[in-house]
Structures are given as C-alpha cells and as structure tokens.
SEVEXMAR-628363 format. One record per residue (C-alpha): chain; residue number from 0; x, y, z; residue in three letters. Coordinates in Angstrom, 3 decimals, decimal comma, always signed. Example, Ala and Ser with C-alpha at 12.3 -4.5 7.8 and 13.67 -1.06 7.14 Angstrom:
BEGIN
(node 'A'; 0; (+12,300; -4,500; +7,800); 'ALA') (node 'A'; 1; (+13,670; -1,060; +7,140); 'SER') 
//
This chain:
BEGIN
(node 'A'; 0; (+18,909; +12,312; -40,662); 'MET') (node 'A'; 1; (+18,659; +12,671; -44,466); 'THR') (node 'A'; 2; (+15,701; +10,894; -46,389); 'ALA') (node 'A'; 3; (+16,760; +7,973; -48,637); 'PRO') (node 'A'; 4; (+16,962; +8,313; -52,291); 'ASP') (node 'A'; 5; (+13,691; +7,860; -53,953); 'PRO') (node 'A'; 6; (+13,549; +4,251; -55,538); 'PRO') (node 'A'; 7; (+13,647; +3,745; -59,168); 'PRO') (node 'A'; 8; (+10,277; +3,967; -60,991); 'PRO') (node 'A'; 9; (+7,757; +1,217; -61,041); 'LEU') (node 'A'; 10; (+8,492; -1,527; -63,417); 'THR') (node 'A'; 11; (+6,964; -5,096; -63,987); 'PHE') (node 'A'; 12; (+8,028; -8,438; -65,613); 'LEU') (node 'A'; 13; (+5,236; -9,577; -67,323); 'PHE') (node 'A'; 14; (+4,390; -13,279; -68,465); 'ASP') (node 'A'; 15; (+1,551; -14,274; -70,242); 'GLY') (node 'A'; 16; (-0,993; -13,038; -72,861); 'PRO') (node 'A'; 17; (-1,661; -9,129; -72,812); 'GLU') (node 'A'; 18; (-5,417; -9,732; -73,449); 'ASP') (node 'A'; 19; (-6,061; -12,022; -70,585); 'ALA') (node 'A'; 20; (-9,143; -11,577; -68,465); 'ARG') (node 'A'; 21; (-7,391; -11,272; -65,316); 'LEU') (node 'A'; 22; (-3,734; -9,853; -64,456); 'THR') (node 'A'; 23; (-2,110; -11,445; -61,350); 'VAL') (node 'A'; 24; (+0,363; -9,076; -59,871); 'VAL') (node 'A'; 25; (+2,782; -10,806; -57,662); 'LEU') (node 'A'; 26; (+5,423; -9,071; -55,348); 'ALA') (node 'A'; 27; (+8,434; -10,939; -53,846); 'HIS') (node 'A'; 28; (+9,223; -11,764; -50,146); 'GLY') (node 'A'; 29; (+11,222; -9,801; -47,738); 'ALA') (node 'A'; 30; (+14,893; -11,181; -48,899); 'GLY') (node 'A'; 31; (+14,680; -12,043; -52,435); 'ALA') (node 'A'; 32; (+13,689; -10,266; -55,735); 'PRO') (node 'A'; 33; (+10,936; -11,265; -58,338); 'VAL') (node 'A'; 34; (+13,220; -13,354; -60,645); 'ASP') (node 'A'; 35; (+13,714; -16,260; -58,084); 'THR') (node 'A'; 36; (+13,052; -19,717; -59,364); 'PRO') (node 'A'; 37; (+9,912; -19,870; -57,091); 'PHE') (node 'A'; 38; (+8,282; -16,874; -58,571); 'LEU') (node 'A'; 39; (+9,395; -17,429; -62,065); 'THR') (node 'A'; 40; (+8,121; -21,001; -61,823); 'ALA') (node 'A'; 41; (+4,574; -19,826; -60,522); 'VAL') (node 'A'; 42; (+4,442; -16,903; -62,953); 'ALA') (node 'A'; 43; (+5,301; -19,023; -66,060); 'ARG') (node 'A'; 44; (+2,762; -21,644; -64,835); 'GLY') (node 'A'; 45; (+0,006; -19,202; -64,519); 'LEU') (node 'A'; 46; (+1,068; -17,770; -67,739); 'ALA') (node 'A'; 47; (+0,703; -21,001; -69,470); 'ALA') (node 'A'; 48; (-2,987; -21,325; -68,046); 'ALA') (node 'A'; 49; (-3,610; -18,204; -69,856); 'GLY') (node 'A'; 50; (-3,451; -15,564; -67,271); 'HIS') (node 'A'; 51; (-1,309; -12,355; -67,446); 'ARG') (node 'A'; 52; (+1,259; -12,164; -64,524); 'VAL') (node 'A'; 53; (+2,908; -8,706; -63,565); 'ALA') (node 'A'; 54; (+5,675; -9,185; -61,271); 'ARG') (node 'A'; 55; (+6,431; -6,372; -58,850); 'LEU') (node 'A'; 56; (+9,560; -5,330; -57,056); 'GLU') (node 'A'; 57; (+8,991; -3,186; -53,940); 'LEU') (node 'A'; 58; (+11,111; +0,006; -53,608); 'PRO') (node 'A'; 59; (+13,942; -1,245; -51,344); 'TYR') (node 'A'; 60; (+14,421; -4,087; -53,746); 'MET') (node 'A'; 61; (+14,395; -1,739; -56,852); 'ARG') (node 'A'; 62; (+16,971; +0,347; -54,894); 'ARG') (node 'A'; 63; (+19,018; -2,887; -54,527); 'ARG') (node 'A'; 64; (+18,659; -3,888; -58,005); 'ARG') (node 'A'; 65; (+20,108; -0,507; -59,247); 'ALA') (node 'A'; 66; (+23,189; -0,399; -56,709); 'ASP') (node 'A'; 67; (+23,672; -3,909; -55,624); 'GLY') (node 'A'; 68; (+23,353; -3,139; -51,795); 'ARG') (node 'A'; 69; (+21,095; -5,138; -49,570); 'ARG') (node 'A'; 70; (+18,600; -3,418; -47,442); 'ARG') (node 'A'; 71; (+15,900; -4,135; -45,176); 'ARG') (node 'A'; 72; (+12,353; -4,052; -46,347); 'PRO') (node 'A'; 73; (+10,636; -0,498; -46,227); 'ASP') (node 'A'; 74; (+8,200; +0,187; -43,455); 'PRO') (node 'A'; 75; (+4,734; -1,165; -44,190); 'PRO') (node 'A'; 76; (+3,166; +2,215; -45,006); 'ALA') (node 'A'; 77; (+5,903; +2,710; -47,729); 'VAL') (node 'A'; 78; (+5,078; -0,737; -49,095); 'LEU') (node 'A'; 79; (+1,451; -0,263; -49,125); 'ALA') (node 'A'; 80; (+1,682; +3,041; -50,981); 'ALA') (node 'A'; 81; (+3,917; +1,357; -53,625); 'ASP') (node 'A'; 82; (+1,075; -1,463; -54,135); 'TRP') (node 'A'; 83; (-1,571; +1,328; -54,413); 'ARG') (node 'A'; 84; (+0,702; +2,916; -57,229); 'GLN') (node 'A'; 85; (+1,202; -0,249; -58,983); 'ALA') (node 'A'; 86; (-2,548; -0,987; -58,847); 'ILE') (node 'A'; 87; (-3,132; +2,411; -60,306); 'ALA') (node 'A'; 88; (-0,506; +1,986; -63,122); 'ALA') (node 'A'; 89; (-2,042; -1,362; -64,162); 'LEU') (node 'A'; 90; (-5,723; -0,176; -64,780); 'GLY') (node 'A'; 91; (-9,167; -1,499; -63,913); 'ASP') (node 'A'; 92; (-8,565; -3,185; -60,261); 'PRO') (node 'A'; 93; (-11,514; -5,286; -61,012); 'SER') (node 'A'; 94; (-9,461; -7,052; -63,372); 'ARG') (node 'A'; 95; (-6,422; -7,401; -60,914); 'LEU') (node 'A'; 96; (-5,832; -10,048; -58,619); 'VAL') (node 'A'; 97; (-2,865; -8,950; -56,164); 'ILE') (node 'A'; 98; (-0,611; -10,787; -53,868); 'GLY') (node 'A'; 99; (+2,661; -12,668; -53,872); 'GLY') (node 'A'; 100; (+5,354; -14,454; -51,655); 'LYS') (node 'A'; 101; (+5,142; -13,987; -48,079); 'SER') (node 'A'; 102; (+5,659; -10,498; -47,393); 'MET') (node 'A'; 103; (+4,678; -9,378; -50,693); 'GLY') (node 'A'; 104; (+1,331; -11,219; -50,173); 'GLY') (node 'A'; 105; (+0,884; -9,696; -46,679); 'ARG') (node 'A'; 106; (+1,274; -6,053; -47,751); 'VAL') (node 'A'; 107; (-1,184; -6,772; -50,612); 'ALA') (node 'A'; 108; (-3,637; -8,027; -48,399); 'SER') (node 'A'; 109; (-3,490; -4,628; -46,452); 'LEU') (node 'A'; 110; (-4,543; -2,844; -49,397); 'VAL') (node 'A'; 111; (-6,918; -5,223; -51,237); 'ALA') (node 'A'; 112; (-10,226; -4,351; -49,679); 'ASP') (node 'A'; 113; (-9,629; -0,419; -50,318); 'GLU') (node 'A'; 114; (-8,409; -1,114; -54,027); 'ALA') (node 'A'; 115; (-11,361; -3,052; -55,036); 'GLY') (node 'A'; 116; (-9,281; -5,790; -56,582); 'VAL') (node 'A'; 117; (-10,841; -9,162; -58,023); 'ALA') (node 'A'; 118; (-8,877; -11,282; -55,429); 'GLY') (node 'A'; 119; (-5,889; -11,502; -53,121); 'LEU') (node 'A'; 120; (-3,393; -14,435; -53,781); 'LEU') (node 'A'; 121; (-0,921; -15,174; -50,888); 'CYS') (node 'A'; 122; (+1,901; -17,758; -51,734); 'LEU') (node 'A'; 123; (+2,978; -18,714; -48,251); 'GLY') (node 'A'; 124; (+1,223; -16,284; -45,873); 'TYR') (node 'A'; 125; (+3,432; -15,337; -42,708); 'PRO') (node 'A'; 126; (+0,505; -15,565; -40,010); 'PHE') (node 'A'; 127; (+3,126; -14,914; -37,496); 'HIS') (node 'A'; 128; (+7,016; -14,478; -37,260); 'PRO') (node 'A'; 129; (+9,088; -17,916; -36,913); 'VAL') (node 'A'; 130; (+9,083; -18,926; -33,281); 'GLY') (node 'A'; 131; (+6,674; -16,170; -32,061); 'GLN') (node 'A'; 132; (+3,119; -17,748; -32,651); 'PRO') (node 'A'; 133; (+1,697; -15,345; -30,359); 'ASP') (node 'A'; 134; (+2,690; -12,311; -32,497); 'LYS') (node 'A'; 135; (-0,285; -12,795; -34,915); 'LEU') (node 'A'; 136; (-0,603; -10,904; -38,294); 'ARG') (node 'A'; 137; (-4,074; -11,766; -38,781); 'THR') (node 'A'; 138; (-6,476; -8,947; -37,332); 'ALA') (node 'A'; 139; (-7,171; -7,534; -40,927); 'HIS') (node 'A'; 140; (-7,849; -11,100; -42,029); 'LEU') (node 'A'; 141; (-10,931; -11,516; -39,829); 'ARG') (node 'A'; 142; (-13,054; -9,124; -41,778); 'THR') (node 'A'; 143; (-11,459; -9,502; -45,251); 'LEU') (node 'A'; 144; (-13,939; -8,763; -48,002); 'ALA') (node 'A'; 145; (-11,866; -9,554; -50,851); 'THR') (node 'A'; 146; (-11,897; -13,214; -52,210); 'PRO') (node 'A'; 147; (-8,596; -14,745; -51,148); 'ALA') (node 'A'; 148; (-6,483; -17,890; -51,785); 'LEU') (node 'A'; 149; (-3,660; -18,883; -49,342); 'VAL') (node 'A'; 150; (-1,328; -21,436; -50,680); 'VAL') (node 'A'; 151; (+0,535; -22,837; -47,699); 'GLN') (node 'A'; 152; (+2,866; -25,647; -46,841); 'GLY') (node 'A'; 153; (+1,321; -27,856; -43,983); 'GLU') (node 'A'; 154; (+4,686; -27,344; -41,860); 'ARG') (node 'A'; 155; (+5,221; -23,666; -42,783); 'ASP') (node 'A'; 156; (+7,060; -22,108; -39,726); 'PRO') (node 'A'; 157; (+4,927; -18,959; -40,264); 'PHE') (node 'A'; 158; (+1,936; -20,833; -39,790); 'GLY') (node 'A'; 159; (+1,476; -24,680; -39,747); 'THR') (node 'A'; 160; (-1,840; -26,440; -40,829); 'ARG') (node 'A'; 161; (-2,525; -27,069; -37,091); 'GLU') (node 'A'; 162; (-1,931; -23,394; -36,129); 'GLU') (node 'A'; 163; (-3,939; -22,030; -38,957); 'VAL') (node 'A'; 164; (-7,052; -24,069; -38,056); 'ALA') (node 'A'; 165; (-7,423; -22,178; -34,934); 'ALA') (node 'A'; 166; (-7,336; -18,643; -36,484); 'PHE') (node 'A'; 167; (-10,465; -16,525; -36,820); 'ASP') (node 'A'; 168; (-10,286; -15,954; -40,591); 'LEU') (node 'A'; 169; (-12,928; -14,365; -42,863); 'ALA') (node 'A'; 170; (-15,086; -16,860; -44,858); 'PRO') (node 'A'; 171; (-13,672; -15,065; -48,064); 'THR') (node 'A'; 172; (-10,319; -16,814; -47,428); 'ILE') (node 'A'; 173; (-9,573; -20,177; -48,846); 'GLU') (node 'A'; 174; (-6,574; -22,143; -48,072); 'ILE') (node 'A'; 175; (-4,875; -24,699; -50,173); 'ALA') (node 'A'; 176; (-2,729; -27,081; -48,177); 'TRP') (node 'A'; 177; (+0,646; -28,740; -49,616); 'LEU') (node 'A'; 178; (+1,724; -31,940; -48,234); 'PRO') (node 'A'; 179; (+4,775; -31,386; -45,794); 'ASP') (node 'A'; 180; (+5,620; -28,176; -47,293); 'GLY') (node 'A'; 181; (+7,701; -25,425; -46,130); 'ASP') (node 'A'; 182; (+7,463; -21,595; -46,513); 'HIS') (node 'A'; 183; (+8,140; -22,105; -50,089); 'SER') (node 'A'; 184; (+6,224; -25,325; -50,382); 'TRP') (node 'A'; 185; (+9,296; -27,736; -50,470); 'ALA') (node 'A'; 186; (+8,644; -31,101; -48,567); 'PRO') (node 'A'; 187; (+11,230; -33,203; -46,865); 'ARG') (node 'A'; 188; (+12,372; -36,287; -48,638); 'LYS') (node 'A'; 189; (+10,994; -38,609; -46,269); 'ALA') (node 'A'; 190; (+7,413; -37,458; -46,958); 'SER') (node 'A'; 191; (+7,365; -39,191; -50,522); 'GLY') (node 'A'; 192; (+6,532; -35,771; -52,143); 'GLN') (node 'A'; 193; (+8,866; -33,662; -54,295); 'THR') (node 'A'; 194; (+9,300; -30,040; -54,588); 'ALA') (node 'A'; 195; (+8,334; -30,280; -58,183); 'GLY') (node 'A'; 196; (+5,193; -32,063; -57,208); 'GLU') (node 'A'; 197; (+4,155; -29,499; -54,460); 'ASN') (node 'A'; 198; (+4,931; -26,652; -56,956); 'LEU') (node 'A'; 199; (+2,880; -28,039; -59,601); 'ALA') (node 'A'; 200; (+0,072; -28,833; -57,095); 'ALA') (node 'A'; 201; (+0,135; -25,174; -55,878); 'GLY') (node 'A'; 202; (-0,049; -23,741; -59,523); 'VAL') (node 'A'; 203; (-2,770; -25,933; -60,181); 'ALA') (node 'A'; 204; (-4,630; -24,751; -57,002); 'ALA') (node 'A'; 205; (-4,453; -21,197; -58,124); 'VAL') (node 'A'; 206; (-5,243; -21,721; -61,667); 'VAL') (node 'A'; 207; (-8,656; -23,544; -60,406); 'GLU') (node 'A'; 208; (-9,303; -20,584; -58,064); 'TRP') (node 'A'; 209; (-8,718; -17,833; -60,605); 'LEU') (node 'A'; 210; (-11,159; -19,729; -62,994); 'GLY') (node 'A'; 211; (-13,806; -18,871; -60,351); 'ARG') (node 'A'; 212; (-13,000; -15,125; -60,229); 'ARG') 
//
C-alpha cells in the first residue's frame, strides 16, 4: 500500500490583533473546514474582544481543500503530530490557548499538557460517540493539568448535561452550559432560546474565561 501524499503545509486563518496577549488556536470538527459559519462567528467574536485567533486545518482537510476530495480524518497520532507542529510554528506556548470544535478540541486535549500551553478550549467536546455512552473519551481528562473550558450544549448527543455530571473530570476543567443547545449549541424553537443567543453566550463565556488566563 502506498503512503498518502503529504498534506499541504500548515496555514492559519487569522483574526484579531497581532499584538494580543493570547492567541487562541482553533481546529475544526471531523467533517467541516475552519471557515464554517460557526467557527467564523466564534473567531470574529473573540477577535472583537481583543484576542488573536488562529484557525488551523488538520492534514486531511488541507488535502481536501487542495483537491476537493472528501476524506476521513487522519489517525489520532497524525492529528496530534500536526497540532504539535502548529504549536511550534506559533511560538511561545505559554501565550497559546489551543482547542476547537468537537474533534479539533479533543485532539488538542491530548497534547495540551505536554505542550505547556496556557489553556484548552473545547467548543462542544465529544465525550462519547453518538448513541454509545459506554465508549467514553474521558480517561485523559481525569488528570488534565492544563486549565480548560468546555462550552457544551445541554442536550449535546456527544455528552448531555446529565451525562457529564457523572463523569470523573479534573478540577482544571470548567464547563459552560448553553440552554437546550445541540453539538453546535443550537436550541430547539420550543425552548425559547435562539441560535444567535446561544452563540453569543458561548463566546461571552470564552471571553470571560480567557480574561482569567
């Protein structure tokens, strides 16, 4: 079997002031790139609050952007190696907060402690596969030393508020819950909340947390 072609080199999509105290590095979820409406809104919201944001596309997504072909995510070891390369490229890790949407944040959580970053930010963490609550992805989160914020919809199928309350998580992890939100924080109409309200609340929670880093 031939090895896959190497991905295009690292590139970042930047928002916010270059001289910001912190740079927030955000990777995408499994199926969509970094310029989705969700990640764009989060990045611009954080930039408006004075933070530098660097959006990172992982190797398989960079290949997809280059040739238009959809691919499955790379193995976790490949994704983690790409995160390490991205952290090295951006400079002083003590001035970086790393994370992202779903899978992007999950992979960042695997390298956060070893990298010595200032924080970990997960925008909807996939605590378990949908419909498989017994297959937890939380073992490393029990001992996480890096300060972390998870912004999670209350009815996220990857980990609802009721489920997460029973998990053994490190005291370094804070969770901000968004009313009736799904994996992208969107509520149902009957809840009385709107997607815009939850998005604004999620960004505000991140801004407040970053202010304590």
